[in-house]
VOZA-462953 format. One line per field, with one value per residue: x, y, z of N, C-alpha, C in turn; residue in one letter. Coordinates in Angstrom, 3 decimals. Example, Ala and Ser with C-alpha at 12.3 -4.5 7.8 and 13.67 -1.06 7.14 Angstrom:
<nodes>
npx	(13.190,12.850)
npy	(-5.690,-2.250)
npz	(7.800,7.080)
capx	(12.300,13.670)
capy	(-4.500,-1.060)
capz	(7.800,7.140)
cpx	(13.200,12.900)
cpy	(-3.300,0.030)
cpz	(7.800,7.870)
type	(A,S)
</nodes>
This chain:
<nodes>
npx	(-104.304,-103.891,-100.808,-99.786,-97.799,-95.384,-93.570,-90.362,-88.182,-84.919,-82.979,-79.803,-76.531,-74.349,-75.447,-78.392,-81.459,-84.113,-86.879,-89.230,-91.608,-93.216,-96.291,-97.600,-95.699,-93.289,-91.075,-88.502,-89.431,-88.481,-85.570,-83.396,-80.512,-78.451,-75.592,-75.158,-75.074,-72.574,-70.471,-67.357,-66.369,-64.617,-62.219,-63.720,-66.278,-69.392,-71.457,-74.468,-75.934,-79.111,-81.115,-79.833,-79.713,-82.460,-83.023,-81.541,-82.807,-85.376,-84.752,-84.121,-86.611,-88.134,-86.851,-87.464,-90.309,-90.720,-89.873,-91.795,-94.273,-97.185,-99.467,-99.044,-99.822,-99.299,-99.471,-98.606,-96.196,-93.088,-90.673,-87.374,-84.441,-81.186,-80.390,-80.306,-78.418,-79.080,-81.509,-82.372,-84.945,-86.255,-88.882,-90.060,-89.753,-87.285,-83.948,-81.908,-79.183,-76.426,-77.335,-76.578,-74.953,-75.229,-72.588,-71.031,-68.714,-68.412,-69.538,-68.435,-67.040,-69.013,-70.885,-69.347,-69.246,-71.914,-72.366,-70.669,-71.968,-74.355,-76.573,-77.463,-80.019,-80.836,-80.682,-82.596,-84.892,-84.991,-84.113,-81.956,-78.449,-76.737,-75.025,-72.363,-73.376,-76.136,-79.325,-79.472,-76.751,-75.881,-77.669,-77.059,-74.442,-74.844,-76.257,-74.267,-72.129,-73.204,-75.199,-77.041,-78.061,-79.221,-81.321,-82.981,-84.088,-86.976,-88.056,-86.697,-85.500,-84.864,-83.135,-84.885,-87.347,-87.125,-87.036,-89.609,-91.046,-90.412,-91.647,-94.355,-95.081,-95.709,-95.051,-93.624,-92.787,-91.502,-91.398,-88.971,-86.899,-87.142,-86.320,-83.629,-83.321,-82.697,-85.286,-87.917,-90.132,-92.709,-96.266,-96.336,-94.184,-94.248,-96.679,-99.018,-100.810,-103.369,-104.231,-106.596,-106.719,-105.698,-105.427,-106.798,-105.530,-102.901,-99.574,-96.752,-93.441,-90.897,-88.203,-85.839,-83.471,-84.530,-87.345,-87.543,-86.555,-87.852,-90.705,-92.471,-93.161,-94.516,-96.710,-99.196,-102.620,-103.594,-103.342,-103.943,-101.441,-99.602,-97.540,-99.049,-99.799,-98.923,-99.684,-99.030,-100.135,-98.108,-97.861,-98.849,-96.816,-94.560,-94.027,-92.079,-90.329,-91.351,-89.455,-87.168,-86.623,-83.620,-81.916,-82.022,-80.656,-81.865,-83.754,-87.263,-89.457,-91.968,-94.514,-94.067,-95.188,-95.097,-94.518,-94.461,-93.823,-96.404,-96.064,-93.901,-93.538,-92.165)
npy	(107.949,111.052,112.689,114.605,117.403,119.578,122.496,123.469,126.209,127.287,130.015,130.208,131.262,130.378,128.399,127.676,126.117,123.897,121.891,119.202,117.801,114.963,115.190,113.272,111.280,112.566,112.211,113.043,114.040,115.263,117.209,120.072,122.087,125.095,127.184,130.108,133.274,135.010,137.932,139.649,142.514,144.278,144.154,142.664,143.085,141.633,140.696,140.277,139.643,140.634,139.974,137.839,136.013,135.511,134.331,131.987,130.746,130.406,128.611,126.274,125.757,125.211,122.857,121.063,121.061,120.095,117.504,116.213,113.645,112.988,112.777,114.431,117.056,120.356,121.694,123.683,126.328,127.170,129.527,129.970,131.465,133.022,135.406,139.048,141.480,143.590,144.046,146.020,147.820,150.033,152.491,151.365,148.711,147.717,146.502,148.568,148.587,146.201,143.463,143.369,141.033,139.112,138.392,140.582,143.185,145.920,147.974,148.133,150.219,152.161,150.852,150.566,153.219,153.625,151.687,152.606,154.891,153.908,152.675,150.141,150.282,149.514,146.717,146.229,146.964,145.493,142.951,141.591,141.359,143.794,143.371,143.967,143.176,143.614,145.318,147.960,149.198,148.825,150.268,152.788,152.954,152.947,155.342,157.152,156.694,156.211,158.230,158.858,156.370,155.688,157.518,156.526,154.252,152.487,150.280,147.880,144.558,141.522,138.434,136.085,137.291,138.829,136.851,135.801,138.062,138.218,135.903,136.353,139.088,140.307,142.502,141.835,140.779,139.206,138.939,137.763,138.110,140.883,141.831,142.114,144.477,147.035,149.124,148.324,145.836,145.440,146.097,148.880,149.872,148.653,148.296,149.186,152.293,152.209,149.614,147.043,145.188,146.294,148.903,151.997,154.200,153.615,154.538,154.504,154.060,156.551,156.498,155.358,154.229,152.002,152.267,154.465,153.868,151.560,150.215,148.839,150.345,152.456,151.781,151.630,151.550,148.563,148.309,147.807,148.398,148.243,146.431,143.906,144.485,143.034,142.485,141.265,141.402,141.458,139.032,140.037,139.448,139.550,142.133,145.138,146.258,149.033,151.522,154.206,155.005,154.726,157.683,158.985,160.358,160.245,161.734,162.672,161.146,161.318,158.804,156.770,156.050,152.878,151.285,148.137,144.825,142.360,139.540,136.964,134.720,131.514)
npz	(-30.264,-28.663,-28.257,-25.740,-25.402,-23.878,-24.708,-23.985,-23.672,-23.408,-22.814,-22.818,-21.578,-23.104,-24.681,-26.535,-26.008,-26.900,-26.081,-26.368,-24.292,-23.044,-21.532,-19.978,-19.253,-18.790,-20.364,-22.756,-25.914,-28.191,-28.951,-29.298,-29.951,-29.979,-30.510,-28.547,-30.045,-29.274,-28.653,-28.102,-27.934,-26.622,-23.904,-21.106,-22.076,-22.980,-25.343,-27.346,-30.525,-30.909,-32.821,-34.031,-31.931,-31.575,-34.075,-33.882,-31.695,-32.812,-34.811,-33.353,-32.276,-34.588,-35.402,-33.304,-33.288,-35.846,-35.540,-34.090,-33.648,-35.723,-34.163,-32.027,-29.752,-28.943,-25.832,-24.172,-23.843,-22.524,-21.327,-20.269,-18.778,-18.374,-15.761,-15.546,-17.551,-20.465,-22.802,-25.134,-26.811,-29.370,-30.014,-32.211,-31.910,-32.599,-32.031,-30.013,-29.672,-29.641,-27.540,-24.058,-22.114,-19.029,-17.912,-18.490,-17.686,-17.870,-16.407,-13.895,-12.513,-12.303,-10.708,-8.413,-7.504,-6.866,-4.869,-2.900,-2.048,-1.214,1.348,1.798,0.855,-1.715,-1.709,0.229,-1.111,-3.578,-2.879,-3.845,-4.389,-6.250,-9.250,-11.678,-14.228,-14.312,-14.911,-13.688,-13.272,-15.933,-17.570,-16.607,-17.536,-20.329,-20.547,-19.819,-21.614,-24.139,-24.985,-27.057,-27.821,-25.379,-25.179,-27.119,-26.109,-25.548,-24.317,-22.096,-21.759,-19.878,-20.629,-21.117,-21.289,-23.546,-25.517,-25.130,-25.912,-28.662,-29.487,-28.922,-28.936,-26.605,-23.941,-21.005,-17.649,-14.645,-11.023,-10.106,-12.043,-12.328,-9.900,-10.126,-11.384,-10.091,-8.652,-8.212,-7.370,-6.814,-7.431,-7.285,-8.689,-11.215,-12.484,-14.988,-15.035,-16.017,-15.835,-15.843,-13.837,-11.601,-9.102,-10.061,-9.196,-8.976,-9.260,-11.266,-10.010,-10.233,-9.691,-10.519,-13.060,-14.261,-14.152,-15.705,-18.282,-19.007,-20.551,-19.010,-16.871,-17.883,-19.346,-21.922,-23.136,-24.873,-28.446,-31.999,-33.070,-31.087,-28.705,-26.662,-23.284,-20.173,-16.821,-13.590,-10.511,-7.611,-4.969,-1.701,0.177,-1.317,-1.850,-1.861,1.067,3.120,2.428,1.895,-1.474,-3.528,-4.582,-7.857,-10.815,-13.246,-15.800,-15.985,-18.364,-20.796,-21.472,-24.398,-27.757,-28.382,-31.039,-32.513,-33.850,-33.259,-32.919,-34.167,-36.904,-36.297)
capx	(-104.305,-103.125,-99.623,-99.754,-96.419,-95.062,-92.319,-89.536,-87.118,-83.947,-82.037,-78.616,-75.425,-73.523,-76.223,-79.843,-82.019,-85.557,-87.242,-90.638,-91.691,-94.507,-96.929,-97.995,-94.583,-92.133,-89.938,-88.187,-89.894,-87.547,-84.794,-82.432,-79.722,-77.621,-74.703,-75.586,-74.174,-71.970,-69.289,-66.576,-65.691,-63.565,-62.030,-64.797,-67.580,-70.042,-72.646,-75.132,-76.803,-80.454,-81.784,-79.164,-80.168,-83.816,-82.980,-81.058,-83.887,-86.434,-84.271,-84.279,-88.056,-88.553,-86.314,-88.221,-91.691,-90.682,-89.598,-92.925,-95.170,-98.415,-100.495,-98.646,-100.507,-98.557,-100.452,-98.047,-94.818,-92.472,-89.354,-86.535,-83.183,-80.319,-80.802,-79.463,-78.222,-80.022,-81.951,-83.111,-85.558,-86.776,-90.347,-90.504,-89.486,-85.985,-82.866,-81.208,-77.758,-76.282,-77.724,-75.479,-75.242,-74.949,-71.186,-70.359,-68.194,-68.078,-70.113,-67.880,-66.721,-70.282,-71.459,-68.530,-69.677,-73.240,-72.233,-70.014,-72.935,-75.576,-76.547,-78.244,-81.399,-81.170,-80.941,-83.864,-85.999,-85.049,-83.834,-80.824,-77.242,-76.582,-73.716,-72.166,-74.129,-77.574,-79.781,-79.233,-75.478,-75.726,-78.393,-76.269,-73.290,-75.340,-76.581,-73.029,-71.222,-73.950,-76.434,-78.007,-78.735,-80.045,-82.555,-83.819,-84.655,-88.386,-88.283,-85.597,-85.848,-83.849,-83.030,-86.038,-88.477,-86.949,-87.485,-91.072,-91.541,-90.327,-92.630,-95.754,-95.359,-96.119,-94.041,-93.970,-91.723,-92.008,-90.667,-87.627,-85.985,-87.225,-85.604,-82.259,-83.280,-83.941,-85.620,-89.319,-90.633,-94.115,-97.079,-96.077,-93.183,-94.267,-98.015,-99.541,-101.844,-104.694,-104.453,-107.921,-106.614,-105.045,-106.043,-106.644,-104.693,-101.518,-98.659,-95.431,-92.321,-89.982,-87.022,-84.664,-83.392,-85.396,-88.690,-87.482,-86.301,-88.656,-92.112,-93.309,-93.603,-95.245,-97.467,-100.435,-103.631,-103.270,-103.947,-103.404,-100.071,-98.746,-97.475,-100.012,-99.164,-99.364,-99.177,-99.504,-99.818,-97.337,-98.445,-98.448,-95.577,-93.423,-93.852,-90.894,-90.584,-91.505,-88.163,-86.948,-85.884,-82.399,-82.055,-81.473,-80.682,-82.477,-84.851,-88.578,-89.761,-93.355,-94.669,-93.972,-96.028,-94.136,-95.004,-93.578,-94.617,-97.030,-95.326,-93.260,-93.544,-90.911)
capy	(108.689,112.290,112.842,115.987,117.788,120.969,122.943,124.272,126.949,127.813,130.976,130.124,132.174,129.818,127.472,127.838,124.768,123.714,120.480,118.826,116.811,114.288,115.583,112.099,110.484,113.401,111.858,113.946,113.555,115.827,118.322,120.671,123.146,125.923,128.069,131.502,134.107,136.030,138.652,140.241,143.569,144.886,143.419,142.823,143.216,140.386,141.160,139.371,140.207,140.222,139.287,136.552,135.119,135.083,133.417,130.694,130.157,129.975,127.419,125.109,125.474,124.547,121.499,120.262,120.890,119.247,116.119,115.651,112.779,113.647,112.783,115.313,118.335,121.229,122.244,124.848,126.708,127.907,130.077,130.310,132.043,133.603,136.702,140.200,141.983,144.583,143.833,147.276,148.086,151.384,152.569,150.540,147.318,147.329,146.597,149.849,148.264,144.798,143.140,143.186,139.819,139.255,138.358,141.825,143.898,147.302,148.940,147.921,151.486,152.817,150.155,150.906,154.534,153.474,150.915,153.461,155.860,153.211,152.185,148.915,150.514,148.752,145.335,146.211,147.116,144.434,141.642,140.985,142.168,144.255,143.069,144.821,142.771,143.777,146.502,149.281,149.780,148.810,151.425,153.969,152.980,153.383,156.765,157.930,156.498,156.169,158.979,158.767,155.078,155.726,158.259,155.739,153.088,152.527,149.127,146.927,143.230,140.543,137.525,135.242,138.150,139.219,135.706,135.808,139.177,137.865,134.854,136.734,140.517,140.766,143.067,141.352,140.176,138.737,139.528,137.238,138.844,142.326,142.184,142.454,145.728,147.100,148.563,148.060,144.503,145.407,146.828,150.315,150.250,147.991,148.093,150.338,152.998,151.913,148.173,146.729,144.300,146.998,150.151,153.080,155.243,153.170,155.391,153.878,154.758,157.165,156.744,154.621,154.135,150.934,152.775,155.488,153.329,150.379,150.505,148.187,151.329,153.530,151.058,152.245,150.582,147.817,148.711,146.933,148.741,148.185,145.138,143.735,144.591,142.073,142.727,140.316,141.984,140.593,138.645,141.049,139.107,139.799,143.562,145.721,146.903,150.489,152.153,155.295,154.522,155.459,158.842,158.774,161.594,160.038,162.674,162.165,161.101,160.897,157.537,156.862,155.132,151.846,150.447,147.029,143.651,141.601,138.296,136.608,133.270,130.841)
capz	(-29.002,-28.755,-27.418,-25.266,-25.079,-23.582,-25.313,-23.097,-24.353,-22.456,-23.384,-21.994,-21.877,-24.172,-25.505,-26.602,-26.069,-26.948,-25.908,-26.257,-23.209,-22.912,-20.282,-19.199,-18.734,-18.501,-21.212,-23.853,-27.215,-29.172,-28.408,-30.216,-29.334,-30.847,-29.779,-28.401,-30.850,-28.413,-29.141,-27.018,-28.690,-25.805,-22.651,-20.135,-22.731,-23.406,-26.057,-28.277,-31.549,-30.488,-33.923,-34.217,-30.863,-31.890,-35.211,-33.393,-30.900,-33.731,-35.505,-32.476,-32.165,-35.827,-35.401,-32.348,-33.762,-37.031,-35.145,-33.339,-34.417,-36.173,-33.117,-30.927,-29.573,-28.034,-24.902,-23.481,-24.167,-21.427,-21.633,-19.133,-19.224,-17.351,-15.239,-15.825,-18.900,-20.993,-24.176,-25.304,-28.114,-29.532,-30.094,-33.331,-31.608,-33.130,-31.047,-29.977,-29.733,-29.256,-26.161,-23.111,-21.358,-17.597,-17.462,-18.880,-16.514,-18.232,-15.469,-12.557,-11.847,-11.973,-9.562,-7.247,-7.011,-6.263,-3.629,-1.901,-1.528,-0.795,2.730,1.822,0.433,-2.914,-1.313,0.955,-2.060,-4.576,-2.311,-4.527,-4.521,-7.622,-9.826,-12.865,-15.402,-14.132,-15.634,-13.074,-13.700,-17.382,-18.108,-16.264,-18.447,-21.641,-20.450,-19.714,-22.744,-25.398,-24.688,-28.153,-27.673,-24.170,-25.466,-28.024,-25.426,-25.165,-23.445,-21.977,-21.263,-19.617,-21.777,-21.404,-21.636,-24.946,-26.313,-25.041,-26.723,-30.076,-29.734,-28.696,-29.004,-25.279,-23.055,-19.667,-16.859,-13.360,-9.912,-9.876,-12.921,-12.107,-8.675,-10.485,-12.140,-9.354,-7.370,-7.945,-7.683,-6.428,-8.393,-7.244,-9.669,-12.505,-13.025,-15.700,-14.288,-16.548,-15.844,-15.313,-12.677,-10.512,-8.709,-11.027,-8.617,-8.937,-10.006,-11.344,-9.400,-11.179,-8.877,-10.962,-14.507,-14.758,-14.378,-16.742,-19.611,-19.312,-20.778,-18.015,-15.902,-18.550,-20.348,-22.370,-23.516,-26.087,-29.707,-33.039,-33.422,-29.911,-28.019,-25.578,-21.969,-19.164,-15.473,-12.596,-9.196,-6.726,-3.692,-0.708,0.860,-2.210,-2.057,-1.244,2.355,3.056,2.654,0.968,-2.635,-3.805,-5.448,-9.182,-11.579,-14.551,-15.965,-16.334,-19.779,-20.976,-22.176,-25.845,-28.511,-28.711,-32.126,-32.836,-34.271,-32.168,-32.783,-35.420,-37.173,-36.021)
cpx	(-103.403,-101.961,-99.524,-98.350,-96.374,-93.714,-91.597,-88.389,-86.202,-82.969,-80.810,-77.536,-74.591,-74.300,-77.709,-80.450,-83.534,-85.845,-88.761,-90.726,-93.111,-95.098,-97.192,-96.814,-93.380,-90.927,-89.741,-88.637,-88.964,-86.787,-83.794,-81.702,-78.924,-76.727,-75.299,-74.592,-73.602,-70.791,-68.639,-65.723,-64.557,-63.367,-63.148,-66.178,-68.088,-71.374,-73.224,-75.871,-78.220,-81.194,-81.161,-79.568,-81.569,-83.827,-82.527,-82.116,-84.978,-86.035,-84.432,-85.755,-88.548,-88.081,-87.133,-89.639,-91.726,-90.446,-90.760,-93.752,-96.478,-99.458,-100.174,-99.449,-99.718,-99.568,-99.920,-96.626,-94.276,-91.073,-88.623,-85.227,-82.399,-80.813,-79.924,-79.355,-79.243,-80.259,-82.894,-83.669,-86.076,-88.288,-90.909,-90.245,-88.162,-84.919,-82.126,-79.712,-77.626,-76.694,-76.474,-75.853,-74.710,-73.475,-70.417,-69.931,-67.873,-68.532,-69.571,-67.641,-67.985,-70.898,-70.668,-68.957,-71.017,-73.138,-71.617,-71.001,-74.185,-75.437,-77.398,-79.662,-81.781,-81.467,-82.284,-85.051,-86.112,-84.808,-82.701,-79.634,-77.071,-75.146,-73.583,-73.027,-75.629,-78.023,-79.423,-77.890,-75.308,-76.468,-77.647,-75.053,-73.718,-75.645,-75.321,-72.187,-71.908,-75.264,-77.476,-78.769,-79.661,-81.378,-83.498,-84.516,-86.110,-88.702,-86.973,-86.137,-84.630,-84.074,-84.312,-87.234,-88.364,-87.389,-89.005,-91.679,-91.502,-91.311,-94.048,-96.079,-95.751,-94.912,-94.425,-92.717,-92.341,-91.004,-89.225,-86.601,-85.973,-86.489,-84.140,-82.175,-82.537,-84.491,-87.026,-89.712,-92.094,-94.918,-96.825,-95.132,-93.390,-95.636,-98.491,-100.701,-103.238,-104.986,-105.782,-107.864,-106.089,-105.773,-105.779,-105.719,-103.221,-100.655,-97.293,-94.369,-91.413,-88.647,-85.774,-84.626,-84.247,-86.777,-88.694,-87.403,-87.251,-90.108,-93.008,-93.811,-94.329,-96.121,-98.760,-101.402,-103.231,-103.974,-103.362,-101.945,-99.108,-98.676,-98.500,-99.277,-99.753,-98.846,-99.793,-99.149,-99.106,-98.166,-97.980,-97.124,-94.348,-93.165,-92.647,-91.238,-90.667,-90.187,-87.934,-86.134,-84.623,-82.653,-81.399,-81.640,-81.328,-83.673,-86.162,-88.728,-91.201,-93.420,-94.608,-94.892,-95.141,-94.693,-93.991,-94.429,-95.227,-96.275,-94.786,-93.358,-92.175,-90.362)
cpy	(109.921,112.295,114.316,116.336,119.262,121.273,123.828,124.901,127.542,128.724,131.009,131.101,131.670,128.921,127.795,126.456,124.822,122.219,120.333,117.669,116.260,114.619,114.376,111.411,111.320,113.090,112.911,113.317,114.045,116.959,118.808,121.791,123.912,126.787,129.470,132.395,135.283,136.706,139.359,141.375,144.266,144.037,143.710,142.964,141.831,140.769,140.047,140.178,139.710,139.473,137.921,135.540,134.608,134.090,132.031,129.989,129.609,128.711,126.166,124.746,124.733,123.092,120.586,120.011,119.972,117.780,115.471,114.731,113.484,113.749,113.725,116.601,119.154,121.937,123.465,125.083,127.516,128.353,130.384,130.884,132.607,134.978,137.804,140.556,143.036,144.291,144.989,147.403,149.514,151.348,151.769,149.053,146.813,147.423,147.925,149.650,146.764,144.584,142.972,142.023,139.940,139.157,139.646,142.622,145.365,148.316,148.795,149.245,152.250,152.174,150.455,152.239,154.433,152.767,151.769,154.422,155.198,152.720,150.919,149.075,149.681,147.297,145.237,146.274,145.908,143.044,140.900,141.926,142.545,143.977,143.833,144.458,142.828,145.137,147.848,149.868,149.802,149.968,152.719,154.093,153.464,154.879,157.626,157.871,156.495,156.929,158.918,157.450,155.086,156.418,157.478,154.578,153.355,151.437,148.364,145.645,142.576,139.380,136.765,136.072,138.676,138.083,135.632,136.891,138.833,136.749,135.397,138.205,141.108,141.303,142.679,140.857,139.665,139.131,139.039,137.935,140.329,142.751,142.502,143.825,146.840,148.504,148.049,146.648,144.360,146.186,148.326,150.723,149.678,147.889,149.333,150.978,152.636,150.419,147.841,145.854,145.022,148.303,151.243,154.167,154.846,154.061,154.747,154.728,155.338,157.418,156.031,154.545,153.017,151.478,153.900,154.870,152.210,150.736,149.793,149.187,152.495,152.948,151.781,151.170,149.843,148.409,147.825,147.197,148.598,146.782,145.086,143.737,143.553,142.507,141.706,140.863,140.994,140.211,139.656,140.748,139.389,141.283,144.095,146.331,148.414,151.140,153.205,154.805,155.324,156.619,158.548,160.040,161.437,160.955,161.984,162.152,160.684,159.549,157.750,155.845,154.030,150.918,149.358,145.827,142.939,140.307,137.947,135.128,132.685,130.247)
cpz	(-29.129,-27.774,-27.017,-24.813,-24.689,-24.233,-24.301,-23.868,-23.297,-23.178,-22.473,-22.420,-23.044,-25.124,-25.408,-26.795,-26.131,-26.834,-25.881,-25.273,-23.132,-21.541,-19.400,-18.532,-18.310,-19.373,-22.305,-25.169,-28.326,-28.500,-29.444,-29.494,-30.362,-29.976,-29.701,-29.153,-30.057,-29.103,-27.960,-27.605,-27.943,-24.561,-21.647,-20.741,-23.128,-24.024,-26.920,-29.320,-31.268,-31.589,-34.177,-33.170,-31.156,-33.047,-34.775,-32.556,-31.816,-34.485,-34.651,-32.311,-33.403,-35.857,-34.493,-32.842,-34.984,-36.716,-34.396,-34.217,-34.727,-35.065,-31.961,-30.939,-28.554,-27.128,-24.147,-23.980,-22.995,-21.811,-20.334,-19.668,-18.062,-16.938,-15.836,-17.291,-19.275,-22.466,-24.497,-26.717,-28.145,-29.694,-31.262,-33.102,-32.130,-32.035,-31.144,-30.197,-29.474,-27.801,-25.315,-22.198,-19.931,-17.202,-17.763,-17.638,-16.797,-17.185,-14.052,-11.838,-11.464,-10.745,-8.298,-6.649,-6.299,-4.914,-2.527,-1.258,-0.949,0.641,2.881,1.341,-0.784,-2.583,-0.598,0.005,-2.981,-4.033,-2.982,-4.493,-5.992,-8.081,-11.137,-14.068,-15.253,-14.682,-15.009,-13.508,-15.216,-18.043,-17.805,-17.187,-19.830,-21.624,-20.473,-20.975,-24.104,-25.230,-25.800,-28.088,-26.467,-24.449,-26.376,-27.321,-25.048,-24.147,-23.289,-21.359,-20.645,-20.586,-22.091,-21.844,-23.057,-25.863,-26.298,-25.920,-28.209,-30.441,-29.786,-28.935,-27.670,-24.517,-21.633,-18.968,-15.572,-12.277,-9.789,-10.760,-12.583,-10.845,-8.940,-11.147,-11.402,-9.492,-7.267,-8.333,-7.266,-7.454,-8.390,-8.360,-11.048,-13.146,-13.758,-14.949,-14.774,-16.588,-15.166,-14.076,-11.451,-10.200,-9.729,-10.511,-8.550,-9.806,-10.069,-10.673,-10.462,-10.511,-9.370,-12.471,-15.066,-15.067,-15.393,-18.120,-19.985,-19.486,-19.786,-16.991,-16.561,-19.645,-20.682,-22.817,-24.782,-27.299,-30.786,-33.378,-32.261,-29.338,-26.887,-24.247,-21.014,-17.811,-14.541,-11.226,-8.294,-5.504,-2.641,-0.026,0.010,-2.404,-1.307,0.104,2.197,3.422,1.589,-0.225,-2.864,-4.749,-6.785,-9.989,-12.943,-14.700,-16.270,-17.853,-19.934,-21.671,-23.680,-26.489,-29.062,-29.785,-32.438,-33.238,-33.074,-31.920,-34.156,-35.637,-36.901,-37.316)
type	(M,T,L,R,V,V,I,G,I,D,K,G,T,S,T,L,K,T,A,A,I,D,V,A,S,G,R,F,V,A,E,A,G,A,R,T,P,S,S,F,P,H,P,G,F,H,E,E,D,A,D,G,T,W,S,A,V,A,S,T,I,R,T,V,V,G,A,L,P,E,E,A,A,I,V,A,V,G,V,T,G,H,M,G,G,V,W,A,I,D,E,N,G,E,P,V,R,P,A,I,C,W,P,D,S,R,A,V,S,I,L,D,R,V,V,E,A,D,D,G,R,M,F,A,I,G,G,N,A,I,V,P,G,T,P,Y,P,L,L,A,W,I,K,E,H,E,P,E,N,Y,R,R,I,S,T,F,F,M,A,K,D,Y,V,N,Y,R,L,T,G,V,I,A,T,E,E,S,D,L,S,F,A,P,P,A,I,S,P,V,G,V,V,P,T,N,C,S,R,C,S,A,S,T,T,P,S,R,S,C,P,A,S,D,A,A,S,I,S,S,A,T,S,P,S,P,R,R,P,R,Q,V,C,R,P,A,H,P,S,A,R,A,P,A,T,R,P,P,T,C,S,V,P,E,R,P,P,T,D,R,R,S,P,H,S,E,P,V)
</nodes>
């Protein structure tokens, strides 16, 4: 009799975990964990080596799959992880710099300036309070302190989406993580203009550093050399209220040809 299992991967702040779970009974069939390879180069900084994190995740997957009985069939794989941070890659799919994790506080002063000038518009758009370790202030910090790195950013992810990307080559996210970017959590801000599931007239918002630096807002048609794009239109109730977006000084940039590997063997 075939043992149907699902594989769950958790990208945690301090620990990476993978487990295989029996679909019928919910029992754990196999599990493995590894320490998250974090570094703290300066006070208040919390970084990760993106390739090191992926290697550790892949190691836990190999351990779990290797422990499965012969009759096991993997029917699904799911990835979860902590919110926030910035995992930035260039047009070749290579990490631009060490990933910045959500506990990082380097952008506190930048966020203070934004909060002082904001009248609640960001919360109205994203539905989340912005904290220093989320993409909006972190991208602003990179732009201010590492302009060369900022210009190299083709795509940024949050943690679980980076793991998904290394597993599949797919650039994708969903509303709960994207609401920390912010501001766009509706198709207006995240859906490619040429997506077959969406209106051809949809135009990505260009009002924030998220929509400038992230390829989710400037996606192009799939090709053998490009990651496959995925978009899932939000339920109407999840769309942002009609409110004026915050002003941002990030310049316009044309879409780039983001060449990178489709997926990698674990």
